[in-house]
C-alpha positions as CSV (number, residue, x, y, z in Angstrom):
1,X,139.2,55.6,58.5
2,X,136.6,54.8,61.2
3,X,133.7,57.1,62.0
4,X,135.1,57.6,65.6
5,X,138.3,59.0,64.1
6,X,136.5,61.2,61.6
7,X,134.2,62.9,64.2
8,X,137.0,64.7,66.2
9,X,138.6,65.9,63.0
10,X,135.3,67.4,61.9
11,X,134.8,69.1,65.3
12,X,138.3,70.5,65.2
13,X,137.7,71.8,61.7
14,X,134.4,73.4,62.7
15,X,136.0,75.0,65.7
16,X,138.9,76.4,63.6
17,X,136.6,77.8,61.0
18,X,134.5,79.5,63.7
19,X,137.7,80.9,65.4
20,X,139.1,82.2,62.0
21,X,135.7,83.9,61.2
22,X,135.0,85.3,64.7
23,X,138.5,85.7,66.2
24,X,137.8,89.3,67.3
25,X,134.8,88.1,69.4
26,X,137.1,85.5,71.1
27,X,139.7,88.2,71.8
28,X,137.1,90.4,73.4
29,X,135.6,87.6,75.5
30,X,138.9,86.2,76.9
31,X,139.6,89.2,79.3
32,X,136.0,89.0,80.7
33,X,136.4,85.2,81.2
34,X,139.8,85.8,83.0
35,X,138.3,88.5,85.3
36,X,135.3,86.3,86.1
37,X,137.6,83.4,86.8
38,X,139.8,85.4,89.2
39,X,137.0,87.4,91.0
40,X,134.2,84.8,90.9
41,X,135.2,81.2,90.1
42,X,138.3,81.0,92.2
43,X,136.7,82.4,95.4
44,X,133.7,80.1,94.7
45,X,135.7,76.9,94.5
46,X,137.9,78.1,97.4
47,X,134.9,78.6,99.6
48,X,133.5,75.2,98.6
49,X,136.8,73.6,99.6
50,X,137.0,75.5,102.9
51,X,133.5,74.2,103.9
52,X,135.1,70.7,104.1
53,X,137.8,71.8,106.4
54,X,138.0,73.1,110.0
55,X,139.6,76.4,109.0
56,X,139.3,79.1,111.7
57,X,141.2,82.1,113.0
58,X,143.5,80.0,115.1
59,X,144.6,77.4,112.5
60,X,144.6,79.4,109.2
61,X,148.4,79.7,109.2
62,X,150.2,76.6,108.1
63,X,153.6,78.1,109.1
64,X,154.2,80.1,112.3
65,X,157.2,82.5,112.4
66,X,158.5,84.2,115.5
67,X,161.2,86.8,115.9
68,X,164.5,85.7,117.3
69,X,167.0,87.6,119.5
70,X,169.3,88.0,116.5
71,X,166.6,89.8,114.5
72,X,165.8,86.9,112.3
73,X,162.7,84.7,112.2
74,X,162.2,81.2,113.4
75,X,159.6,79.4,111.2
76,X,158.0,76.0,111.9
77,X,154.9,74.1,110.9
78,X,151.8,74.9,112.8
79,X,150.8,71.7,114.7
80,X,147.1,73.0,114.7
81,X,146.8,73.9,111.1
82,X,143.5,73.3,109.4
83,X,142.6,69.9,108.2
84,X,140.1,68.2,105.9
85,X,137.0,67.1,107.9
86,X,134.6,66.0,105.2
87,X,130.9,66.9,105.8
88,X,131.3,67.5,109.5
89,X,130.5,71.2,109.1
90,X,127.3,70.5,107.2
91,X,126.2,67.9,109.8
92,X,127.0,70.2,112.7
93,X,125.1,73.1,111.1
94,X,122.1,71.1,110.0
95,X,121.7,69.3,113.3
96,X,122.1,72.4,115.4
97,X,125.3,71.4,117.0
98,X,126.8,74.8,115.9
99,X,124.9,77.9,115.0
100,X,121.1,78.3,114.7
101,X,120.6,77.2,111.1
102,X,116.9,76.3,111.2
103,X,115.9,79.4,113.1
104,X,117.8,81.5,110.6
105,X,116.3,79.5,107.7
106,X,112.7,80.1,109.0
107,X,113.5,83.8,109.4
108,X,114.9,83.9,105.9
109,X,111.9,82.3,104.3
110,X,109.4,84.6,106.2
111,X,111.6,87.6,105.4
112,X,112.0,86.8,101.7
113,X,108.3,85.8,101.0
114,X,106.9,88.8,102.8
115,X,109.3,91.4,101.2
116,X,108.9,90.0,97.7
117,X,105.1,89.8,98.0
118,X,104.8,93.5,99.2
119,X,107.5,94.6,96.7
120,X,105.5,93.2,93.8
121,X,101.9,94.1,94.9
122,X,102.7,97.7,95.9
123,X,105.0,98.1,92.9
124,X,102.3,96.8,90.6
125,X,99.7,99.2,92.1
126,X,101.9,102.2,91.8
127,X,102.9,101.3,88.3
128,X,99.3,101.0,87.2
129,X,98.5,104.4,88.7
130,X,101.6,106.1,87.2
131,X,100.9,104.5,83.8
132,X,97.8,106.8,83.5
133,X,98.0,110.5,82.4
134,X,97.5,113.0,85.2
135,X,98.9,116.3,86.3
136,X,102.3,116.0,88.1
137,X,102.9,112.4,86.9
138,X,106.6,113.1,86.2
139,X,107.1,114.6,89.7
140,X,105.5,111.5,91.4
141,X,107.6,109.2,89.3
142,X,110.8,110.9,90.5
143,X,109.6,111.1,94.1
144,X,108.8,107.3,94.2
145,X,112.3,106.4,92.8
146,X,114.1,108.3,95.6
147,X,114.2,105.4,98.1
148,X,116.0,103.3,95.4
149,X,118.6,106.1,95.0
150,X,119.4,106.2,98.8
151,X,122.2,103.7,99.9
152,X,120.7,100.8,101.8
153,X,122.7,101.3,105.0
154,X,121.6,105.0,105.1
155,X,117.9,103.9,104.9
156,X,118.6,101.2,107.5
157,X,119.9,103.8,110.0
158,X,117.0,106.2,109.2
159,X,114.3,103.5,109.8
160,X,116.1,102.2,112.9
161,X,115.8,105.8,114.3
162,X,112.1,105.9,113.3
163,X,111.5,102.7,115.2
164,X,113.5,103.7,118.3
165,X,111.4,102.7,121.3
166,X,112.3,105.8,123.4
167,X,112.3,108.7,121.0
168,X,111.4,107.3,117.6
169,X,108.8,109.1,115.4
170,X,106.6,106.1,115.1
171,X,106.2,105.6,118.9
172,X,105.7,109.3,119.3
173,X,102.8,109.2,116.8
174,X,101.3,106.1,118.6
175,X,101.5,108.0,121.9
176,X,99.8,111.0,120.2
177,X,96.7,108.9,119.4
178,X,96.6,107.2,122.8
179,X,98.4,103.9,122.0
180,X,101.2,102.7,124.3
181,X,104.7,102.8,122.7
182,X,105.9,99.5,121.3
183,X,109.3,98.0,122.3
184,X,109.9,97.0,118.6
185,X,113.2,95.2,119.1
186,X,112.3,93.3,122.3
187,X,110.2,90.7,120.4
188,X,111.0,88.5,117.5
189,X,108.2,89.3,115.1
190,X,107.9,93.0,115.9
191,X,111.7,93.3,115.3
192,X,111.3,91.3,112.0
193,X,108.4,93.6,111.1
194,X,110.7,96.7,111.3
195,X,113.2,95.1,108.9
196,X,110.4,94.1,106.5
197,X,109.0,97.6,106.5
198,X,112.4,99.0,105.8
199,X,113.2,96.6,102.9
200,X,109.7,97.1,101.4
201,X,110.4,100.9,101.3
202,X,113.7,100.2,99.6
203,X,112.6,97.6,97.1
204,X,109.2,98.9,95.8
205,X,110.8,101.5,93.4
206,X,112.7,98.8,91.5
207,X,109.5,96.7,91.0
208,X,107.5,99.8,90.1
209,X,110.0,100.9,87.4
210,X,110.3,97.4,85.9
211,X,106.5,96.8,85.9
212,X,105.9,100.3,84.5
213,X,108.2,99.5,81.6
214,X,106.2,96.3,81.1
215,X,102.9,98.1,81.1
216,X,104.1,100.6,78.5
217,X,105.0,97.7,76.2
218,X,101.4,96.3,76.2
219,X,99.6,97.6,73.0
220,X,96.9,100.1,73.9
221,X,94.7,98.7,71.1
222,X,94.0,95.7,73.3
223,X,92.4,97.8,76.0
224,X,90.3,99.8,73.5
225,X,89.0,96.6,72.0
226,X,88.2,95.1,75.4
227,X,86.4,98.3,76.4
228,X,84.3,98.3,73.3
229,X,83.3,94.7,74.0
230,X,82.1,95.8,77.4
231,X,84.9,94.5,79.6
232,X,85.1,95.9,83.1
233,X,88.3,97.5,84.5
234,X,88.9,94.4,86.6
235,X,88.4,92.1,83.5
236,X,90.8,94.2,81.5
237,X,93.4,94.1,84.3
238,X,93.0,90.3,84.7
239,X,92.9,89.3,81.0
240,X,95.2,91.9,79.4
241,X,97.5,93.6,82.0
242,X,98.6,90.5,84.0
243,X,99.2,88.2,81.0
244,X,101.1,91.1,79.3
245,X,103.3,91.6,82.4
246,X,104.1,87.9,82.8
247,X,107.6,88.1,81.1
248,X,108.6,91.1,83.2
249,X,107.0,89.9,86.4
250,X,108.6,86.5,86.2
251,X,112.1,88.0,85.9
252,X,111.7,90.7,88.6
253,X,110.2,88.2,91.1
254,X,113.2,85.8,90.5
255,X,115.7,88.7,90.9
256,X,113.8,90.1,93.9
257,X,113.9,86.8,95.6
258,X,117.6,86.3,95.2
259,X,118.4,89.8,96.3
260,X,116.1,89.7,99.3
261,X,117.4,86.3,100.3
262,X,120.9,87.8,100.6
263,X,119.9,91.2,101.8
264,X,122.5,91.7,104.6
265,X,122.5,95.4,105.6
266,X,118.8,95.7,106.5
267,X,118.8,92.9,109.1
268,X,122.3,93.8,110.3
269,X,121.7,97.5,110.8
270,X,118.0,97.7,111.7
271,X,117.5,94.7,114.0
272,X,121.0,93.7,114.7
273,X,119.6,90.2,115.3
274,X,117.6,91.4,118.3
275,X,116.3,90.0,120.4
276,X,119.1,87.6,121.2
277,X,119.7,86.6,117.6
278,X,116.1,85.6,117.0
279,X,115.9,87.8,113.8
280,X,119.1,86.6,112.2
281,X,118.8,85.3,108.6
282,X,121.3,82.9,106.9
283,X,123.5,85.6,105.4
284,X,123.9,87.4,108.7
285,X,124.6,84.0,110.4
286,X,127.4,83.5,107.9
287,X,128.8,86.9,108.6
288,X,128.8,86.4,112.4
289,X,130.5,83.0,112.0
290,X,133.3,84.6,109.9
291,X,133.9,87.9,111.7
292,X,132.8,87.6,115.3
293,X,134.3,85.7,118.2
294,X,136.7,83.0,117.1
295,X,136.3,83.5,113.4
296,X,135.2,80.2,112.0
297,X,135.8,80.6,108.2
298,X,134.9,77.0,107.4
299,X,131.4,77.4,109.1
300,X,130.9,80.6,107.2
301,X,131.8,78.9,103.9
302,X,129.3,76.1,104.8
303,X,126.6,78.7,105.2
304,X,127.6,80.2,101.8
305,X,127.5,76.8,100.0
306,X,124.1,76.0,101.5
307,X,122.7,79.4,100.5
308,X,124.0,79.0,97.0
309,X,122.5,75.5,96.8
310,X,119.1,76.7,97.9
311,X,119.0,79.6,95.4
312,X,120.1,77.3,92.6
313,X,117.4,74.8,93.4
314,X,114.8,77.6,93.6
315,X,115.9,79.1,90.3
316,X,115.8,75.7,88.6
317,X,112.3,74.9,90.0
318,X,111.1,78.4,89.1
319,X,112.4,78.1,85.6
320,X,110.7,74.7,85.3
321,X,107.4,76.1,86.4
322,X,107.6,78.9,83.9
323,X,108.5,76.5,81.0
324,X,105.5,74.4,82.0
325,X,103.3,77.5,81.7
326,X,104.7,78.2,78.2
327,X,107.1,81.0,79.3
328,X,110.6,81.0,77.8
329,X,113.2,81.9,80.5
């Protein structure tokens, strides 16, 4: 018997022995795989396919049925049913023929980088402070986690009220110190600023809790040895704290980037895209394509595929950088 014929037989025997030994694990995994297939994989591939069609609200039905005088239905093929159009949606979106992709892409990058930067830096500072022993530490920990417990849309409405140009608390405070009220939502970057402030308030608790857990996993003996050797607080922070937090920080930065990139409710409820759609990000652009005006499902699917592709490229590049630095991710 040739080696090519023996190899499949060995693989089949290895698989059978593994199944016989761990059959219960396979039985437990199968329902999860089926659920993921129905809820995740099927919609994913369906969305990818739709991005290559011209599917919209007017041509989504392949068969049109109308009531007859006799009470029955007269059904016939829809002459305008959706068709396969190849990469036309991608060309139209990337060239600006439809939508405002590059404006939304720029807003998304600014929004994501700003939010993740402040999430991490403020969360790190609070975690370092809360890692020390002081009176009332438990109370402050609970208090700082409250924003994380509040639903995002509730926080969005609250901050939109605070930034209200006419009777918002922030403009009232500015007027109290002699500064003219700001029309926050009349300009692109002031409107984006309100959304960033809201999301920073929401996202800092997660970073703080994750980094605090990382701080508590660093052996205290390292700090004592460094202090005996005469290391300053900054040297201890730079050479012990930051390297010790690298596994945690790399994970939370990746997750924070993905979550912020797709953070829909803050932009939608706080700025509403004001002024004139100049603060829209990619995910809100996809929503408006799918659910406003003539609902263009194929264009929304194209947005989704592009967003997924960007995040996959980012995650792969991020993982590559971490591996180059000796981190296992």
